[in-house]
C-alpha positions in Angstrom: -46.4 41.9 -4.1 -48.9 40.0 -2.0 -48.7 40.6 1.8 -50.7 38.5 4.3 -51.1 38.6 8.1 -50.7 35.6 10.4 -51.2 35.4 14.2 -51.4 33.2 17.2 -54.8 31.7 18.3 -54.5 33.9 21.4 -55.4 36.9 19.2 -59.0 35.5 19.2 -59.6 36.3 15.5 -62.9 34.7 14.6 -63.3 32.2 11.8 -65.3 34.8 9.9 -62.4 37.2 9.9 -59.9 34.5 9.1 -61.7 33.6 5.9 -62.7 37.2 4.9 -59.1 38.6 5.3 -57.0 35.5 4.5 -55.5 35.4 8.0 -53.7 32.2 9.0 -53.8 31.3 12.7 -51.3 29.2 14.6 -53.2 27.3 17.3 -51.6 27.0 20.7 -52.1 23.7 22.6 -54.4 23.2 25.5 -53.9 20.1 27.7 -56.8 18.7 29.8 -54.9 16.2 31.9 -53.1 13.9 29.4 -55.2 14.9 26.5 -53.9 17.5 24.1 -56.1 19.8 22.0 -55.6 22.7 19.6 -57.0 26.1 20.5 -59.8 27.1 18.1 -59.9 23.7 16.4 -60.5 20.7 18.7 -61.6 22.2 22.0 -64.3 24.7 23.3 -64.5 26.9 26.3 -67.3 24.7 27.7 -65.0 21.7 27.5 -62.6 23.7 29.7 -65.1 24.9 32.2 -66.6 21.3 32.5 -63.1 19.8 33.0 -62.2 22.3 35.8 -65.5 21.7 37.6 -65.1 17.9 37.5 -61.3 17.6 38.1 -60.7 20.8 40.2 -57.4 21.4 38.2 -56.6 23.9 35.5 -55.8 23.1 31.9 -52.2 23.7 30.8 -51.4 25.7 27.7 -48.3 25.7 25.6 -46.6 27.6 22.7 -45.7 25.8 19.5 -42.1 25.0 18.6 -39.9 26.9 16.2 -40.1 24.0 13.7 -43.9 24.1 13.9 -43.9 27.8 13.2 -41.6 27.3 10.3 -44.0 24.8 8.8 -46.9 27.1 9.6 -45.4 30.1 7.7 -44.6 27.9 4.7 -48.1 26.6 4.6 -49.6 30.1 4.9 -47.4 31.4 2.1 -48.3 28.5 -0.2 -52.0 28.7 0.7 -52.4 32.4 -0.2 -49.6 32.6 -2.8 -48.0 35.3 -0.6 -44.7 37.1 -1.0 -44.5 38.6 2.5 -45.9 37.7 5.9 -46.6 39.9 9.0 -47.0 37.8 12.0 -48.6 39.3 15.1 -47.5 37.3 18.2 -48.8 36.9 21.7 -46.9 39.1 24.2 -43.3 37.9 24.7 -43.8 38.6 28.4 -46.5 35.9 28.6 -45.3 33.1 26.4 -42.4 31.8 24.4 -44.5 32.1 21.2 -42.8 35.2 20.1 -39.3 33.8 20.6 -40.2 30.6 18.8 -41.7 32.4 15.9 -38.6 34.6 15.6 -36.3 31.5 15.7 -38.4 30.0 12.9 -37.8 33.0 10.6 -34.0 33.3 11.1 -32.5 33.9 7.6 -36.0 34.2 6.0 -36.7 37.8 5.0 -40.3 37.0 3.9 -41.6 37.0 7.4 -41.6 39.8 10.0 -42.7 38.8 13.5 -44.1 41.6 15.7 -44.4 41.3 19.4 -48.0 42.6 20.2 -47.2 43.0 23.9 -50.8 42.0 24.3 -53.2 39.1 24.2 -56.7 38.3 23.0 -58.4 41.0 21.0 -55.6 43.4 22.0 -53.4 41.5 19.5 -56.5 41.1 17.3 -56.7 44.8 16.9 -53.2 44.9 15.5 -54.0 42.0 13.2 -57.0 43.9 11.7 -55.1 47.1 11.6 -52.4 45.4 9.5 -55.1 44.1 7.2 -56.5 47.6 6.8 -53.1 48.9 5.8 -52.6 46.1 3.2 -56.0 47.1 1.7 -54.8 50.7 1.6 -51.9 49.6 -0.6 -49.1 50.5 1.9 -45.7 48.7 1.4 -44.5 45.9 3.6 -42.0 48.2 5.4 -44.6 50.9 6.0 -47.1 48.4 7.5 -44.5 46.9 9.8 -43.4 50.3 11.0 -46.9 51.5 11.6 -48.0 48.4 13.5 -45.0 48.6 15.7 -45.9 52.2 16.5 -49.5 51.0 17.4 -48.3 48.3 19.8 -48.1 50.7 22.8 -51.4 52.4 21.9 -53.5 49.3 22.4 -55.8 49.5 25.4 -56.3 46.0 26.6 -58.1 45.2 29.9 -60.7 42.8 31.2 -62.8 42.1 34.3 -62.3 38.7 36.0 -65.4 37.2 37.6 -64.0 33.9 38.8 -60.8 34.1 40.8 -60.6 30.4 41.3 -58.6 30.1 38.1 -56.0 32.5 39.4 -55.9 30.5 42.6 -55.6 27.1 40.9 -52.8 28.6 38.8 -50.9 29.7 41.9 -51.4 33.4 41.2 -53.4 34.3 44.4 -54.0 32.8 47.8 -57.1 30.9 49.0 -57.6 33.6 51.5 -57.7 36.2 48.7 -60.3 34.2 46.8 -62.4 33.7 49.9 -62.4 37.4 50.7 -63.1 38.3 47.1 -66.1 36.0 47.0 -67.5 37.3 50.2 -67.1 40.9 49.1 -67.9 40.1 45.5 -64.7 41.7 44.4 -64.0 41.6 40.6 -60.5 42.9 39.6 -59.8 44.8 36.4 -56.7 43.2 34.8 -54.8 45.5 32.5 -51.9 44.9 30.1 -49.0 47.2 30.5 -45.6 46.6 28.8 -46.8 43.2 27.8 -47.5 42.1 31.4 -50.8 41.6 33.2 -51.5 43.4 36.5 -54.4 44.5 38.7 -55.5 48.0 37.8 -58.7 48.4 39.8 -61.0 46.4 42.0 -64.7 46.6 41.7 -67.4 45.2 44.0 -70.9 44.0 43.4 -72.9 42.0 40.9 -71.2 41.3 37.5 -73.7 43.4 35.6 -73.1 46.4 37.8 -69.3 46.0 37.7 -69.2 45.7 33.9 -71.3 48.9 33.6 -68.9 50.8 35.9 -65.8 49.3 34.2 -66.9 50.5 30.8 -67.8 54.0 32.1 -64.4 54.3 33.8 -62.6 53.0 30.7 -64.2 55.7 28.5 -63.3 58.4 31.1 -59.7 57.2 31.4 -59.3 57.1 27.6 -61.0 60.2 26.3 -59.5 60.0 22.8 -59.7 56.5 21.4 -59.5 55.7 17.7 -63.2 55.0 17.0 -63.0 52.9 13.9 -63.0 49.6 15.8 -63.6 48.2 19.3 -63.7 44.7 20.6 -66.0 43.4 23.3 -64.4 40.0 24.1 -65.6 37.5 26.6 -65.3 33.9 27.7 -69.1 33.9 28.3 -71.6 36.7 28.6 -75.3 37.6 28.4 -77.4 39.6 26.0 -78.3 42.2 28.7 -74.6 42.9 29.4 -73.8 43.1 25.7 -76.7 45.4 24.9 -75.6 47.8 27.8 -72.0 47.9 26.5 -73.1 48.4 22.9 -75.2 51.4 23.9 -72.3 53.0 25.8 -69.9 52.4 22.9 -72.3 53.7 20.3 -72.9 56.9 22.4 -69.1 57.4 22.4 -69.1 57.2 18.6 -67.3 53.8 17.9 -68.1 52.6 14.4 -67.4 48.9 14.3 -68.3 47.2 17.5 -67.2 43.6 17.4 -68.6 41.1 20.0 -66.2 38.2 20.2 -65.8 35.0 22.1 -62.3 34.4 23.5 -60.5 31.2 22.6 -59.7 28.3 24.8 -56.2 29.5 25.7 -57.6 32.7 27.2 -60.5 30.8 28.8 -58.0 28.4 30.5 -56.5 31.2 32.5 -59.5 33.5 33.0 -62.5 31.3 33.6 -66.2 32.0 33.0 -67.7 35.5 32.6 -64.4 37.2 31.9 -65.0 40.2 29.7 -62.9 43.0 28.3 -63.4 46.1 26.1 -60.3 46.7 23.8 -59.4 49.4 21.4 -56.5 51.5 20.1 -55.8 54.8 21.8 -55.1 57.9 19.7 
């Protein structure tokens, strides 16, 4: 029996991993004004940042329809000659993607849709974990059960550097943005039960904040699973990446993956958003 893994583009699985592990990715749509694009295929983060600067409005993102998911699953099964599909979905608390994927699989026992309760590389960790289990020779039922157990062990958080995107999206007031800019406040956003919320607020230059964020993260989570960790960002610098890499190597992480977030994530987070994501033990 051949088992494959599919996911939404919001998992931010790189093209390299898609090809290496035969992962099919469903692109969400990103609209810049009246123009529609496909996340990971026909739009870049720089396109988004340039659009926001010029137009002073945010892109709009959207899930795909149940019919589109149905066609997507059929294409993936045909492409890889698969018998079973495990689909890791964007959090049901953030999008209708999970619901639409579930609707697409009604009456089809070949596809199991799992709600990641996460986004970006938080979902990506579950995708690669499922791939690991396929390579280990576990059964379809075993993999589904184990991945569902891991959902609530994913540590997903990130630092926001540009609050204008939250303001333009109606998620914070102009006064809050002004105060944050003056005080150089950069919030840590954490995923909990599939929802995003402010966990901590840091002050200072981005480089200093990122250092403190990573230090706190490793203190707050003293027993991570060390086989894999993502450092995912909408944009970053070598200095920041090198500092993070040193801290994660000292903690004993084996595979440190530096990864650019896709356009759906960038549409909501803006420039210089960065997160460190791993599975807790």
